[in-house]
C-alpha positions as CSV (number, residue, x, y, z in Angstrom):
1,A,47.2,4.5,-176.7
2,H,49.9,7.0,-177.5
3,G,47.5,9.0,-179.6
4,K,45.1,9.0,-176.8
5,H,47.7,10.3,-174.4
6,A,48.8,12.9,-176.8
7,K,45.2,14.0,-177.3
8,D,44.7,14.1,-173.5
9,L,47.9,16.0,-173.2
10,D,46.8,18.5,-175.8
11,G,43.4,18.9,-174.0
12,L,45.2,19.4,-170.7
13,K,47.4,22.0,-172.2
14,A,44.4,23.8,-173.6
15,I,42.7,23.7,-170.2
16,H,45.9,24.8,-168.6
17,K,46.1,27.8,-170.9
18,H,42.7,28.9,-169.7
19,H,43.7,28.6,-166.1
20,A,45.8,31.3,-164.5
21,T,49.2,30.3,-163.2
22,L,49.6,29.8,-159.5
23,Q,51.7,33.0,-159.3
24,E,49.0,35.0,-161.2
25,R,46.4,33.7,-158.8
26,I,48.5,34.5,-155.7
27,D,49.2,38.0,-157.2
28,Y,45.4,38.5,-157.7
29,I,44.6,37.4,-154.2
30,E,47.3,39.6,-152.7
31,K,46.1,42.6,-154.7
32,S,42.5,42.0,-153.6
33,I,43.5,41.6,-150.0
34,G,45.8,44.7,-150.2
35,D,43.0,46.8,-151.8
36,S,40.6,45.6,-149.2
37,A,43.1,46.3,-146.4
38,D,43.7,49.8,-147.7
39,K,40.0,50.4,-147.9
40,H,39.4,49.1,-144.4
41,Y,42.3,51.2,-143.1
42,E,40.8,54.4,-144.6
43,E,37.4,53.5,-143.2
44,L,39.0,52.8,-139.8
45,Q,40.7,56.2,-139.9
46,R,37.5,58.0,-140.8
47,L,35.7,56.1,-138.0
48,K,38.4,57.2,-135.5
49,A,38.1,60.8,-136.7
50,L,34.3,60.7,-136.3
51,H,34.6,59.0,-132.9
52,A,37.0,61.8,-131.7
53,K,34.6,64.5,-133.1
54,H,31.7,62.8,-131.3
55,A,33.7,62.5,-128.1
56,D,34.6,66.2,-128.2
57,A,30.9,67.2,-128.9
58,L,29.8,64.9,-126.0
59,A,32.4,66.5,-123.6
60,K,31.3,70.0,-124.7
61,H,27.6,69.0,-124.1
62,G,28.5,67.7,-120.7
63,K,30.3,70.9,-119.8
64,D,27.4,73.0,-121.0
65,A,24.9,70.8,-119.1
66,S,27.0,71.2,-115.9
67,A,27.2,74.9,-116.4
68,A,23.5,75.1,-116.9
69,L,22.8,73.1,-113.8
70,A,25.2,75.2,-111.7
71,A,23.6,78.4,-113.0
72,H,20.1,77.2,-112.0
73,A,19.2,77.0,-108.4
74,S,18.1,73.7,-107.2
75,V,14.4,73.1,-106.4
76,N,15.1,73.1,-102.7
77,E,16.9,76.4,-102.9
78,R,14.1,78.0,-104.9
79,I,11.5,76.7,-102.4
80,A,13.6,78.1,-99.5
81,F,13.8,81.5,-101.3
82,L,10.1,81.6,-101.8
83,E,9.4,80.5,-98.2
84,R,11.7,83.3,-96.9
85,A,10.0,85.9,-99.2
86,V,6.5,84.9,-98.1
87,G,7.6,84.7,-94.4
88,D,9.3,88.2,-94.6
89,S,6.2,89.6,-96.4
90,A,3.8,88.1,-93.8
91,D,5.9,89.5,-90.9
92,K,6.0,92.9,-92.6
93,H,2.2,92.9,-93.1
94,L,1.6,91.9,-89.5
95,A,3.8,94.7,-88.3
96,E,2.0,97.2,-90.6
97,L,-1.3,95.9,-89.4
98,A,-0.3,96.4,-85.8
99,D,0.8,100.0,-86.6
100,L,-2.5,100.7,-88.4
101,R,-4.5,99.3,-85.4
102,S,-2.4,101.5,-83.0
103,N,-2.9,104.5,-85.2
104,H,-6.6,103.8,-85.5
105,G,-6.9,103.8,-81.7
106,L,-5.2,107.2,-81.6
107,T,-7.4,108.5,-84.4
108,A,-10.5,107.4,-82.6
109,K,-9.4,109.2,-79.4
110,D,-8.6,112.3,-81.4
111,V,-12.1,112.2,-83.0
112,A,-13.7,111.8,-79.6
113,A,-11.7,114.8,-78.3
114,L,-12.7,116.8,-81.3
115,R,-16.4,116.0,-80.8
116,E,-16.1,116.9,-77.1
117,A,-14.5,120.2,-78.0
118,H,-17.1,120.9,-80.7
119,A,-19.9,120.2,-78.2
120,K,-18.3,122.6,-75.7
121,L,-17.8,125.2,-78.4
122,S,-21.4,124.9,-79.5
123,S,-22.6,125.2,-75.9
124,D,-20.4,128.3,-75.4
125,A,-21.7,129.8,-78.7
126,Q,-25.3,129.3,-77.5
127,G,-24.4,130.9,-74.2
128,T,-22.9,133.8,-75.9
129,N,-25.9,134.2,-78.2
130,A,-28.1,134.1,-75.1
131,A,-26.0,136.8,-73.5
132,H,-26.3,138.9,-76.6
133,I,-30.0,138.6,-76.5
134,S,-30.2,139.6,-72.9
135,L,-27.8,142.5,-73.6
136,G,-30.2,143.6,-76.4
137,Q,-33.1,143.4,-74.0
138,R,-31.2,145.2,-71.4
139,L,-30.4,148.0,-73.8
140,D,-34.0,148.3,-74.8
141,L,-34.9,148.5,-71.1
142,L,-32.4,151.2,-70.5
143,E,-33.5,153.2,-73.5
144,S,-37.1,153.0,-72.5
145,R,-36.2,154.2,-69.0
146,L,-34.1,157.1,-70.4
147,R,-37.0,158.1,-72.6
148,H,-39.3,157.9,-69.6
149,C,-36.9,160.1,-67.6
150,F,-36.6,162.7,-70.3
151,S,-40.2,162.8,-71.1
152,A,-41.4,163.4,-67.5
């Protein structure tokens, strides 16, 4: 039995040599956890830096969007501007149309007055021509009488 125990003890010692000691195993676990913690800490720091960069970009984008919205007139403001422009234009056109109609009436009166003056001038010209003809006839008559007086 002693030989069996000795053999079992030798087998146990051989197995024990193949197994790491408790201290070695704890050291290994601590190193693994430490390496993992360092790696996670570095990743966390990178993540925080990226998060800060993203937050800055988001804030800048928000400011740019606000500035763009402030620079652009709202739809209601744009519609109001167009309505004023169209209204002002319509009022201006109505005033110009009234002026044109008024001037057209004056022009029509002037044309009528010119026609009347032309008709009178034509009539006077015809009367003058008629008087010239009668003067010619009168002159002929006087000449014929003078000839008759001198020939007798």
